[in-house]
TORDO-218388 format. One record per residue (C-alpha): residue in three letters; x, z, y. Coordinates in steps of 0.001 Angstrom, whole numbers, padded with zeros to 6 digits, always signed. Layout:
ALAXZY/...
end
This chain:
MET+011868-034103+012472/SER+012109-032596+016014/SER+014690-033628+018337/ASP+014813-030132+019872/PRO+018074-028132+018946/ILE+017935-026226+015821/ALA+017453-022618+016393/ILE+017312-021538+012551/SER+018716-023454+009638/VAL+018432-021971+006265/ARG+019629-023492+003043/GLY+019125-022460-000597/LEU+018445-018716+000604/GLY+017722-016172-002189/LYS+017420-012687-002702/ALA+017481-010875-006186/TYR+016980-007431-006965/GLN+017984-005626-010146/ILE+015224-003511-011583/ALA+016388-000699-014071/HIS+014354+000328-016973/THR+015407+004046-017122/GLN+014295+006041-020152/ARG+012097+008913-019295/HIS+012775+012150-020832/SER+010361+015173-021055/THR+012967+018025-020306/MET+016392+018418-018596/ALA+018279+019362-021781/GLU+016985+016142-023564/ALA+018094+014144-020663/MET+021699+015810-020648/LEU+021934+015405-024410/ASN+021121+011693-024370/ARG+023728+011234-021393/LEU+026315+013044-023440/LYS+025545+010835-026440/SER+026152+007340-024435/PRO+027948+008317-021339/PHE+029047+004765-020614/THR+025645+003033-021240/ARG+023744+001664-018419/PRO+020046+001298-018413/PRO+018582-002404-019207/THR+017815-004024-016030/ASP+015504-007127-015149/GLU+016499-009447-012296/MET+013597-009924-009803/TRP+013765-012711-007162/ALA+011920-011673-003891/LEU+013442-015102-002283/ASN+014251-018043-004316/ASP+015719-021341-003066/VAL+014353-021282+000348/SER+015265-024167+002807/PHE+014033-025234+006235/ASP+014868-025768+009824/ILE+013196-024412+013051/PRO+013740-026186+016236/GLN+014393-024046+019401/GLY+010892-022892+020897/ALA+009142-023464+017859/ILE+006289-020486+016884/VAL+006165-020271+013076/GLY+003666-018215+011215/LEU+004691-016977+007507/LEU+001770-017035+005196/GLY+001301-015551+001758/ARG-000104-012409-000357/ASN+001856-009170-000259/GLY+005174-009451-002420/ALA+005516-013313-001518/GLY+008715-012951+000170/LYS+007805-013198+003984/SER+009106-009698+004873/THR+012203-010221+002782/LEU+012946-013441+004439/LEU+012871-011812+007923/LYS+015123-008884+006769/VAL+017568-011367+005541/LEU+017660-013363+008648/SER+017942-010093+010624/ARG+020941-009217+008782/ILE+019076-006122+007435/VAL+019934-007206+003858/GLU+022407-009651+002485/PRO+021167-012656+000612/THR+022166-013175-002948/THR+022428-017090-002515/GLY+022354-019466+000160/THR+023232-019437+003997/ALA+021197-018973+007225/ARG+022540-020038+010522/LEU+020917-018775+013698/ALA+021795-019973+017278/GLY+021253-017408+019926/ARG+020284-013734+020326/VAL+018258-012196+017753/GLY+015648-009366+018106/SER+013332-007908+015250/LEU+010021-006351+015353/ILE+009962-005459+011706/GLU+009623-001657+011544/VAL+008272-000311+014871/GLY+010050+002954+015761/THR+013177+002398+013503/GLY+016020+004432+015447/PHE+013682+006869+017259/GLN+015037+010373+017291/PRO+012450+013047+017132/GLU+014638+015464+019329/LEU+015076+013221+022188/THR+012606+012374+024995/GLY+010818+009447+025359/ARG+013049+008262+028203/GLU+016094+008904+026165/ASN+014638+006985+023111/ILE+013733+003937+025406/TYR+017265+003544+026217/LEU+018687+004388+022450/ASN+016157+002296+020715/GLY+016712-000513+023119/ALA+020437-000346+022537/ILE+019556-000351+018730/LEU+017551-003667+019158/GLY+020403-005313+021042/MET+019698-004623+024523/ARG+022177-003743+027069/ARG+021757-000778+029290/HIS+021358-002725+032573/GLU+018714-004794+030918/ILE+016832-001714+029652/ALA+016962-000210+033258/LYS+015683-003397+034707/ARG+012691-003356+032356/PHE+012139+000533+032215/ASP+009067+000619+034228/GLU+007490-002312+032797/ILE+008158-000723+029306/VAL+006899+002545+030409/ASP+003494+001093+032078/PHE+002952-000977+029135/SER+003128+002143+026509/GLY+001081+004456+028908/VAL+002953+007527+028250/GLU+004383+007996+031611/ARG+003015+011904+031643/PHE+005083+012550+028488/LEU+008237+010612+029470/ASP+010547+013605+029534/THR+008886+015291+026230/PRO+010562+015072+022985/VAL+008844+012455+020719/LYS+008456+014884+018126/HIS+005549+016170+020224/TYR+003786+012703+020492/SER+000795+011754+018631/SER+001450+008905+016115/GLY-000539+006643+018474/MET+001773+007429+021519/TYR+004950+007077+019149/VAL+004102+003523+018014/ARG+002826+002398+021586/LEU+006236+003395+023067/ALA+008161+001879+020114/PHE+006182-001450+020538/ALA+006636-001362+024163/VAL+010488-001347+023914/ALA+010577-003940+021396/ALA+008234-006470+022851/HIS+010169-006418+026093/MET+013526-007479+024516/ASP+015207-010486+026086/THR+016050-012521+023036/ASP+016188-016261+022006/ILE+015051-015712+018493/LEU+012258-012886+017594/PHE+011016-011769+014418/VAL+007651-010182+014245/ASP+006264-008428+011039/GLU+002828-006942+011113/VAL+003508-005053+014482/LEU+000143-005989+015944/SER-001678-003354+014075/VAL-000256-000612+015647/GLY-002240+002036+018063/ASP-006019+001687+019009/ALA-008062-001385+019390/GLU-007503-001570+023030/PHE-003611-001434+022440/GLN-003905-004000+019874/LYS-005674-006472+022235/LYS-003109-005664+024741/SER-000095-006403+022175/LEU-001468-009441+020965/GLY-001782-010621+024811/LYS+001894-009537+025069/MET+002948-011713+022183/GLY+001147-014478+023535/ASP+003189-014289+026807/VAL+006400-013996+024441/ALA+005302-017120+022704/ASN+004992-019063+025856/SER+008496-018025+027134/GLY+010121-020669+025012/ARG+011537-018258+022571/THR+011679-019111+019055/ILE+009617-016933+017041/ILE+008909-016279+013373/PHE+005610-014248+012963/VAL+004048-012428+010075/SER+000465-011216+010100/HIS-002527-010760+007648/SER-004816-011924+010702/PRO-005522-015709+010433/SER-006861-015541+014115/ALA-003765-013992+015379/MET-001747-016499+013486/GLU-004000-019598+014949/ALA-003745-018196+018328/LEU-000048-017695+018483/CYS+001743-020040+016027/THR+002032-023793+015966/ARG+003650-024386+012564/GLY+003194-022436+009280/MET+005006-021811+005772/PHE+003238-020669+002799/PHE+005114-018491+000399/GLN+004342-017938-003257/SER+006341-015530-005680/GLY+009454-015855-003360/ARG+009328-019776-002793/MET+008269-021595+000266/THR+005662-024120-001220/TYR+004135-025620+001764/GLU+005355-026256+005430/GLY+003138-027991+008009/SER+000972-027556+011100/ILE-000557-023811+011272/SER-003974-025120+010703/GLU-003017-026800+007363/ALA-000797-024054+006214/LEU-003967-021613+006836/GLN-006082-024055+004872/VAL-003269-024147+002046/TYR-003331-020297+002133/HIS-007174-020150+002082/ASN-007079-022499-001052/ALA-004378-020610-003032/VAL-006321-017060-002606/GLY-009213-018635-004369/ALA-011723-015925-005212/GLY-011127-013796-001974/PRO-008878-011170-000902/ASP-009137-009038-004339/LYS-008746-011976-006418/ARG-011828-010935-008440/PRO-013586-013736-010072/ALA-017302-014614-008890/GLY-019905-012509-010260/ARG-021736-009255-009345/VAL-019511-006372-008489/ALA-020442-002787-009696/LEU-020344+000027-007125/THR-019470+003175-009046/GLY-019509+006795-007803/HIS-022063+006173-004982/ARG-025101+007920-004272/TYR-027315+005132-003798/LEU-025386+001785-003980/ARG-025113+000268-007420/SER-023755-003209-007063/VAL-023208-006225-004654/ASP-022681-009950-004900/ILE-022270-012830-002673/ILE-024564-015961-003211/ASP-024151-019670-002273/ASP-027068-021833-001105/ILE-027951-022766-004817/GLY-028051-018940-005926/ASP-024630-019020-007823/SER-022236-016036-007212/THR-019423-017124-005098/ARG-016386-015716-002998/ILE-015979-018925-001008/VAL-017984-019435+002283/PRO-017347-022581+004292/VAL-017108-022058+007934/GLY-020196-021988+009721/THR-022615-021986+006819/ASP-024762-018877+005803/LEU-023383-015605+004230/THR-025878-014390+001822/VAL-025129-010787+000252/LYS-027240-009284-002250/PHE-026901-005546-003289/GLN-028938-003179-005641/VAL-029629+000599-004766/GLU-031459+003007-006964/CYS-033062+006194-005813/ASP-034376+008940-008151/GLU-036876+010111-005783/ARG-038637+008038-003206/LEU-036548+007573+000086/GLU-038511+007021+003083/LYS-037460+004697+006079/PRO-034061+004034+004933/MET-031668+002087+007240/PHE-028914-000194+005997/PHE-025899-001539+007706/LEU-023668-004662+006789/HIS-020377-004710+008232/VAL-017927-007757+007911/ASN-014309-006715+008509/ASP-010934-008408+008446/LEU-008155-007355+006216/ALA-006781-005183+008923/GLY-010044-003336+008906/GLN-011316-004672+012257/ARG-014938-004925+012513/MET-015776-008459+013141/LEU-019628-008188+013033/CYS-022336-005733+012138/VAL-025897-006351+011117/ALA-028997-004206+010139/PRO-032637-004777+009388/PRO-035062-004971+012328/LYS-036326-001680+013565/ILE-039895-003036+014348/GLY-042003-004173+011368/ARG-039586-002498+008681/VAL-038404-004891+006042/ILE-037655-001953+003891/PRO-040275+000830+004434/ALA-039340+002895+001443/LEU-037149+002728-001763/SER-037994+004125-005134/GLY-036051+003361-008243/LYS-033921+000093-008444/THR-034320-002367-005496/GLU-032435-005515-004772/ILE-031807-006260-001219/THR-030764-009490+000439/CYS-029173-009916+003792/VAL-028509-013409+005123/ILE-026271-014078+008063/ARG-027215-017531+009512/ASN-024364-019775+010395/LEU-021587-017204+009890/PRO-019658-017231+013256/LEU-016143-016472+011619/PRO-013028-018522+011658/PRO-011384-019236+008373/GLY-009738-016078+006754/ASP-010190-013290+004272/TYR-012986-010606+004864/PHE-014606-007683+003374/VAL-018066-006325+003110/ARG-018805-002818+003926/LEU-022213-001216+003347/LYS-023843+001921+004629/VAL-027184+003525+004085/PHE-028767+005981+006792/ARG-031975+007864+007307/PHE-032965+009419+010548/GLY-029353+009025+011889/GLU-027782+010621+008807/GLN-025282+008739+006677/LEU-026178+008916+003066/ASP-023815+006444+001486/GLU-021014+004061+002239/ALA-019142+001316+000319/GLU-016192+000799+002509/ARG-014788-002559+000849/ALA-017859-003271-001166/ILE-016813-007083-001772/GLY-014195-009634-000468/PHE-014730-013124+000325/THR-012822-016010+002100/VAL-014138-018177+004827/THR-012705-021701+004257/ASP-012243-024566+006769/ALA-014966-027374+006788/ASP-016544-029958+008708/THR-019792-028054+008880/PHE-020873-029134+012343/GLY-019996-033090+011592/ASP-017896-033266+014535/GLY-014966-034186+012496/TRP-012834-031525+013588/GLY-013543-028320+011434/ALA-012724-024789+012802/HIS-010824-024584+016070/ALA-008309-021524+017117/GLY-010488-018643+018222/VAL-012250-015381+017042/CYS-015533-017154+016453/VAL-016908-020695+015586/ALA-019968-022487+016777/GLY-021488-025896+016859/SER-021685-027766+020138/GLN-023681-030530+021625/TRP-021836-032997+024056/SER-023052-035772+026456/SER-021786-037966+029256/VAL-023555-039844+031993/ALA-021622-042338+034087/VAL-021733-041473+037913/SER-021745-044084+040392/GLN-019660-044049+043455/GLU-022720-044270+045738/SER-024380-040985+044177/GLU-020729-039124+044707/ALA-020960-040019+048439/VAL-021362-036917+050823/ALA-023618-037116+053808/
end
């Protein structure tokens, strides 16, 4: 247990929702007649616990990542801690001023200008007017909407809107900050800028609880991790250990399909796809730093000359991690006719542990003929592939390395 002061203390926290099973009626008359027959009868309900008996302590200055599939309870926990929803059971004590980046843009008024919305949204997020004024230029510069500052935000593009909203939220001066999937806003350049800003916030000594579906962002920002399943926190530990628990839990990959060839329906040429391990069996698990072998079948009714294939590997947010294609010189696939099985091997896949999808594209003379956007999913798991005793480190890629040392005598260091 850390000796630092406790910033967040949660005991037995639970949140239950009542799900009503309303009888459906084909006509308005039928619905009214049923209501008149049973005016005081309420529809049956089920109780669903989005959070169930969650307890933990977070010391001041800790950066904690929440892991788990959609519906595991991560966002519900942040909403309870942010006082957006009331808990059904338990207590939560927070020491210090709290800010939330849960739903970017909440509180923006379309008829007001960007300038007016900065002050309005900052006030909603807990900032005082003099604090907003002090950070105003920094917020505008970060958002990149200076030219349109006095234009009503209803005329903003969706990208301008979310950039301004994130800029306001990211510049809050708080002791505790809750961040829920806001690093996916805007274009790729702004996402990189946002991640850098979150890194600055994380290094400022604030207590942060962070939710993201990007394992690399989690590993880069967080020091601790909590894994949630069905509303319960089932693991708490270092972020690397928590990510490993998460990867083990997802098992068969992002879509939870069992291993086996996946049919690609509704496509012009692409028929099926599979991922193969080193002994030729179907798999959805690729240990870090090992080969990724993708086999897919195509079928052509007529001879297709000089086709070109592209294989993308994307993360869960849709960010392209890498792209490969057959060589241009000495074509491996000069033509296609009938059914053909194509194998692509990416040696020593340089991706960190996480969930990924394969995207397949078929081109001919620069024209796209077919595409399977999320053809198949797989999980990269941590392993000591490089034999250095470490496994994967934080970063957006992985690689083996060789190290050596040579003793240097004092004589050789002498400068003439």
